[in-house]
C-alpha positions as CSV (number, residue, x, y, z in Angstrom):
1,M,-17.9,-13.1,-8.9
2,K,-15.9,-11.9,-6.6
3,T,-16.1,-8.5,-5.3
4,S,-15.4,-8.3,-2.2
5,N,-14.7,-4.5,-0.1
6,L,-11.9,-6.0,2.1
7,Q,-8.4,-4.9,0.5
8,L,-6.6,-7.7,1.8
9,L,-9.1,-10.6,0.1
10,K,-9.6,-8.8,-3.4
11,D,-7.1,-11.0,-5.2
12,P,-7.0,-14.1,-3.5
13,T,-9.3,-16.7,-5.8
14,V,-8.6,-20.0,-3.3
15,I,-9.9,-20.3,0.3
16,V,-8.0,-22.5,2.5
17,L,-9.9,-24.1,5.6
18,A,-7.6,-26.1,7.8
19,G,-8.8,-27.8,10.8
20,G,-6.9,-27.0,14.2
21,H,-5.0,-29.5,15.6
22,G,-5.0,-32.1,14.0
23,A,-2.7,-35.3,13.5
24,N,-2.3,-36.6,17.3
25,D,-3.2,-33.4,18.9
26,P,-6.8,-33.6,20.2
27,G,-7.0,-29.9,21.5
28,A,-9.4,-29.3,23.5
29,E,-11.7,-31.9,25.3
30,N,-15.0,-31.9,26.8
31,G,-15.8,-35.6,27.9
32,R,-15.7,-37.4,24.9
33,H,-15.6,-34.6,22.5
34,K,-12.2,-33.5,21.1
35,E,-11.6,-30.4,19.4
36,R,-9.8,-31.9,16.7
37,D,-12.8,-34.2,15.3
38,Q,-15.1,-30.8,15.6
39,A,-13.1,-28.8,13.8
40,I,-12.4,-31.6,10.9
41,K,-15.9,-32.1,10.8
42,I,-16.8,-28.1,10.6
43,V,-14.4,-28.0,8.0
44,D,-15.8,-30.6,5.7
45,L,-19.1,-29.0,6.0
46,M,-17.7,-25.2,5.8
47,A,-16.3,-26.4,2.2
48,A,-19.3,-28.4,0.8
49,Q,-21.3,-25.3,1.8
50,I,-19.3,-22.9,0.1
51,R,-18.8,-24.6,-3.1
52,S,-22.3,-25.6,-3.3
53,R,-23.1,-21.8,-4.0
54,G,-21.9,-22.8,-7.4
55,N,-19.5,-19.3,-7.8
56,P,-16.9,-20.1,-10.4
57,G,-14.8,-17.3,-8.9
58,V,-14.2,-19.4,-5.5
59,T,-11.9,-22.4,-5.3
60,V,-11.9,-24.2,-2.1
61,E,-9.1,-26.5,-0.8
62,I,-9.0,-27.9,2.5
63,A,-5.6,-29.0,4.4
64,P,-5.3,-32.8,4.8
65,H,-6.8,-33.6,8.3
66,E,-3.8,-35.8,9.3
67,H,-1.6,-32.8,9.6
68,D,-0.9,-30.7,12.7
69,T,-0.3,-27.1,12.9
70,E,3.4,-26.8,11.3
71,D,2.4,-29.0,8.8
72,S,-0.4,-27.4,7.6
73,I,1.8,-24.4,7.6
74,R,4.0,-26.1,5.1
75,W,1.3,-27.7,3.1
76,V,-0.3,-23.7,2.3
77,N,3.3,-22.5,1.9
78,S,4.2,-25.1,-0.7
79,R,1.2,-24.2,-3.0
80,Y,0.6,-20.3,-2.4
81,G,2.1,-17.3,-1.9
82,I,0.8,-13.6,-0.9
83,G,-2.1,-13.1,-2.5
84,D,-2.8,-16.6,-4.2
85,A,-5.1,-17.5,-1.2
86,W,-6.8,-16.6,2.4
87,V,-6.7,-19.4,4.9
88,L,-8.3,-19.9,7.9
89,E,-7.8,-22.3,10.5
90,I,-11.3,-23.4,12.5
91,H,-11.2,-24.0,16.2
92,R,-13.3,-24.7,18.9
93,D,-12.5,-22.7,21.9
94,S,-12.4,-23.6,25.8
95,A,-13.6,-22.1,29.2
96,S,-15.3,-22.6,32.2
97,G,-17.8,-20.2,33.9
98,L,-20.3,-19.6,30.4
99,S,-24.0,-19.7,30.1
100,P,-24.9,-22.3,28.1
101,D,-25.8,-20.2,25.2
102,D,-22.7,-18.3,25.7
103,A,-20.8,-21.2,25.5
104,S,-22.4,-23.0,22.4
105,N,-22.6,-19.7,20.4
106,R,-19.6,-17.5,21.2
107,C,-17.2,-17.0,18.2
108,G,-14.3,-15.6,17.4
109,V,-11.5,-14.3,15.4
110,Y,-7.3,-14.0,15.5
111,Y,-6.0,-11.6,12.8
112,G,-2.6,-10.5,12.2
113,T,-0.5,-7.4,12.3
114,S,-1.7,-5.4,9.5
115,E,-4.6,-2.9,9.4
116,S,-6.2,-4.8,6.5
117,S,-5.9,-7.9,8.6
118,K,-7.6,-6.1,11.4
119,D,-10.3,-5.0,9.0
120,V,-10.9,-8.4,8.1
121,G,-11.2,-9.2,11.6
122,E,-13.4,-7.0,12.4
123,F,-15.8,-7.9,9.1
124,I,-15.7,-11.5,10.7
125,R,-16.8,-10.4,13.9
126,A,-19.5,-8.4,12.9
127,A,-20.8,-11.0,10.3
128,L,-20.5,-14.1,12.9
129,I,-23.1,-11.6,15.0
130,R,-25.4,-11.1,12.3
131,Y,-25.7,-14.9,11.1
132,G,-26.3,-16.0,14.6
133,A,-23.4,-16.0,16.4
134,H,-23.4,-14.5,20.1
135,K,-23.6,-11.0,20.7
136,K,-20.1,-11.5,22.9
137,S,-18.5,-12.9,19.5
138,W,-14.9,-11.1,19.1
139,A,-12.0,-10.0,16.8
140,R,-8.5,-10.1,18.5
141,P,-5.1,-9.8,17.2
142,D,-3.1,-12.8,17.1
143,S,-0.6,-11.4,20.3
144,A,-3.5,-11.3,22.4
145,S,-3.9,-15.1,22.4
146,R,-2.5,-17.0,25.4
147,F,0.4,-18.1,23.3
148,G,1.6,-14.8,22.7
149,R,1.5,-15.0,18.4
150,L,-0.2,-17.6,16.7
151,G,2.1,-19.7,14.1
152,W,-0.7,-19.9,11.7
153,I,-1.2,-16.4,10.9
154,R,2.4,-15.1,11.4
155,Q,4.1,-17.9,9.3
156,T,1.5,-18.8,6.4
157,R,2.9,-16.3,3.2
158,P,-0.8,-15.9,2.1
159,A,-3.3,-14.1,4.2
160,A,-4.3,-16.1,7.3
161,H,-7.0,-15.8,10.2
162,L,-7.8,-18.1,13.0
163,L,-11.7,-18.8,13.6
164,E,-13.1,-20.0,17.1
165,L,-16.5,-21.2,16.5
166,G,-18.2,-21.8,20.0
167,F,-17.0,-22.9,23.3
168,M,-16.1,-27.0,23.8
169,E,-18.2,-26.9,27.4
170,G,-21.4,-25.7,25.3
171,K,-23.5,-28.0,22.8
172,N,-21.1,-30.7,20.9
173,D,-24.2,-32.5,19.0
174,D,-24.0,-32.8,15.4
175,A,-26.9,-30.2,15.0
176,H,-25.2,-27.7,16.6
177,L,-21.7,-28.3,14.5
178,E,-23.8,-28.3,11.3
179,K,-25.5,-24.6,12.9
180,L,-21.7,-23.3,13.4
181,A,-20.4,-24.5,9.8
182,R,-23.4,-22.9,8.1
183,I,-22.2,-19.4,10.2
184,G,-19.0,-20.0,9.4
185,A,-19.4,-20.7,5.6
186,S,-21.9,-17.7,5.8
187,V,-19.0,-15.5,6.9
188,V,-16.2,-16.5,4.8
189,Y,-18.2,-16.3,1.7
190,E,-19.2,-13.3,2.4
191,A,-15.7,-11.5,3.0
192,F,-14.3,-13.3,0.3
193,T,-17.0,-12.3,-2.2
194,G,-19.0,-9.2,-1.1
195,E,-21.9,-11.4,-1.6
196,E,-24.6,-13.0,1.3
C-alpha cells in the first residue's frame, strides 16, 4: 500500500534509481575506489532491498548503468512524465578533513526548487539520521551544489532528488556499502510509502 504523507510522492508508483556518473566517468576516487562503481553497487542493493518488501504498490526500476547522467536523464524522460515516478540519483561525496566516522556515515540530499521537493528533502535528511547516518547529514537545494544547479533535478520530467551516501574518504568496503544501501533503501521506502 502507498500512503506517503509527502505531497510530491502521493501519485508516483515507480521509484527509479540511477548510479551517479556512469559510462566512462569514474566520479570521485579514493585510491582504487571509484564513486561510479560504488554508486552502481549501492543502487543494485537498494533496489533489491526495496523489492524484497513485497509491496505491490511499489515498482523499482534501475536506469542502465552504462549511461552517463545525460543519457540517464533522457532514459527517464522517454519513459516517465510528471507524477509517474520518483527518480533518485545515487552518489558518494568527496571531501577532506573529516573524521573517519563523519566521512563514512555523513549523507545528504539535494532537492529542487518547489516547496514540496524541499519537504521531501527535509524528510530524507531526518530519516537518514534516524536510520543510522551521521548527525551532520544534510538537505540542500540543488542551487547550493558546487555546480550551481543539478541537471538531474532540473531536467527530469518526474520529481527527482540526488542522494549523497557517505564520503569516499571514509570506509569503502563491501560491508559499509551494504550499510549505506540499507539506510538509503529504508529512507526511500518510508518516504514513498509512509511505511517503515
